[in-house]
C-alpha positions, 0 to 999 in steps of 0.5 A: 500500500505504501508504494501506491501512496508514494506513486500518487504523491510523485504524480501530483508533484510532477503535475504541479511542477509542470503546471508552474513551469508553463504558467509563468509566460502563458498568460501574456500573449505578447511573449508568444508573439514574435513580432517586434514593434516600437512605440514612443512610450513604454507601458507600465505593467507586469512584465512576463518576458525573461531577460533573454526574451527581452534581449532577443525582442530588442535585437529583433527590432534592429538594435545590436549589442543589447546589454545591461538589461534590468527590470525597473519598478514599472515592469519595463526592461531597460538597458543600452544598445547600439543603433546606426553606430550610436549608443542608445537607451532602450526599453521593452514593456510587457506588451513587447513594445520597444522604445528608445529614450 
C-alpha cells in the first residue's frame, strides 16, 4: 500500500511542477508573439518576458549589442544598445513594445 501512496504523491508533484513551469509566460500573449514593434512610450505593467526574451525582442527590432538589461519598478526592461553606430537607451514593456529614450 505504501508504494501506491508514494506513486500518487510523485504524480501530483510532477503535475504541479509542470503546471508552474508553463504558467509563468502563458498568460501574456505578447511573449508568444514574435513580432517586434516600437512605440514612443513604454507601458507600465507586469512584465512576463525573461531577460533573454527581452534581449532577443530588442535585437529583433534592429538594435545590436543589447546589454545591461534590468527590470525597473514599472515592469519595463531597460538597458543600452547600439543603433546606426550610436549608443542608445532602450526599453521593452510587457506588451513587447520597444522604445528608445
